[in-house]
N, C-alpha and C positions, 0 to 999 in steps of 0.2 A: 419242616424238615425231621427226620428221624434221628434219633439219638447217634446210631452207627455212622451216618453218613455226615454228621456233624464232626465226629471224634475223626473220621477219616480224613476231613478235609484240614482239620487240625494237625494231623498226623503228616499231610500232604505238605502243608506251608513249613513245618518244622524239616522236612527232608528238603525243600527249595532253599531255605536256609542254609542248611549244612551244604547243599551242592555249590549254592554260591558265596559260601564263606562269610555269610553276614552274621556278626555277633551282635546283640541286641539284647541286654537283661531284661529291660520291662517286656518286650515282646515274648521272648524265651520263657521268662517267669507267667506271663499272661497264659500264654499255650499249656504250659505244666498245670496250670491251675485248671484250665479248660477242659484238658484231658482226664482230670481226675473227677469230671461230672458225672454223676449218676442218672440223672434226669432231663429228658428233652429240652424242658425250660430253660434250665440254667446252662445246659450246654449251648442253645441258641443265643443266650445270653454272651456268655463268654466270646461266641464267635463273632457277634458284632461289636463289641470290645474290641477284639483281635484285628477285625477288619479296619474298624475306625484307625486304629494306631498304626497299621498299616499305609493306610492312607494319607493321615497325617505325617508320616514320616518319609513320602513318597518313596515308598517300596512297592509300589503296584503290581512288578513284574513277581515279587514272593506269592501273591496270592494263587491257589490251584486255578489252574485254567478251567474254562467252561467245557473243556473236551468232553468226549463220549467216551475216552479211553479211563479204567481204573485208575485211582490217582496214585497207587503205586507205582503204575505202569507209566503215567505221566511225570511223576518224581524221577522215575528212571531217565528218562527221556531228557529230563531239563538237564541231569547230572551228566549226561552225555554232550548235551549241548554247551555247557559250560567248560567242560574238557575240550571239546572242538573250538570253542573260541579263542580258548588259551593257547591250544597247537598252532591253530591257524593264524593267530596274529604274529606270534613267533616265528612261523614259517615265512608269511610276507614280509617281515621286517629283515630277514636273515639275506645278508648280501644284496644280489642284484633281482632277487627275487620278485621285488614288487615292479619291476620294469620289463617283467618277462610273463607274467601273469594275466591272462585277458578273461574277459566275461564272454559267456557262449554268445554265437550270434543272436540267439532268440531274446536274449537279453538287452541286445542294444551292441555287443562286442565292445572293444577299447578296453583301457584299462580301468582297473577299481580305482575309485578315489582315494581310497586309505585302506589300512588293515582292518578298520571295524567293518567295512562295507564288505570286505573279503570274508572276514571271520563271520559275520552275521550270516553270508549267503550259505558257506560251507555248512554251519550249525543247522540252518533250518533244511539243507538238502538233506541231511545226514537224519534229522528228526522225521522229515518226511518218509525217507527208506525205512526208518524203525517202526514207523506206525503200521506202514504195509505190511512188514514181517510180522509184528503181533496180529493183525487182522487177517493174516493169511496162515496163522499159527505155526509159524517157523522161529519166532522168539517168544518165549513165554515173558516178557516184560520186567525180568530181573536183572541184577548186576552180578557178576560181569555179563555183557552181552555174549551169547552164545547161539548163534544163528543154525538151525537144523535144517533136513529135508522137511518137504510138509509130507505129513502122515493122514490119510483118511480112510 
């Protein structure tokens, strides 16, 4: 793995921690030290340590995905997903909303089991649409999200 790619993964992990509002001094300091690596070997060693810490702390969802999207775009999508989960959970739990929000027929119809199921569905649907916009070059992958008309 080359130095730039390893450093990019560390930066992506840092962005995921920020997006998910996770504070962990040991992990933050290890990432900070890893970002100061000047050669591929030491960066790879820091990355291995960081991955081990993440797994030991059961924070696997922080690791940058194996997506083909650039790390900064994936971090933007993860940040938006976190916002969508929070907003969708609040919406679902507001008043009588949970008793009148139904799954799409292709998903089996019926009510959602709980706010988590609804919020996850909304976040994943939004992430898929953002990926499409990025691939269609109607979104540059940055925050705040600004969708434009396709230009060719």
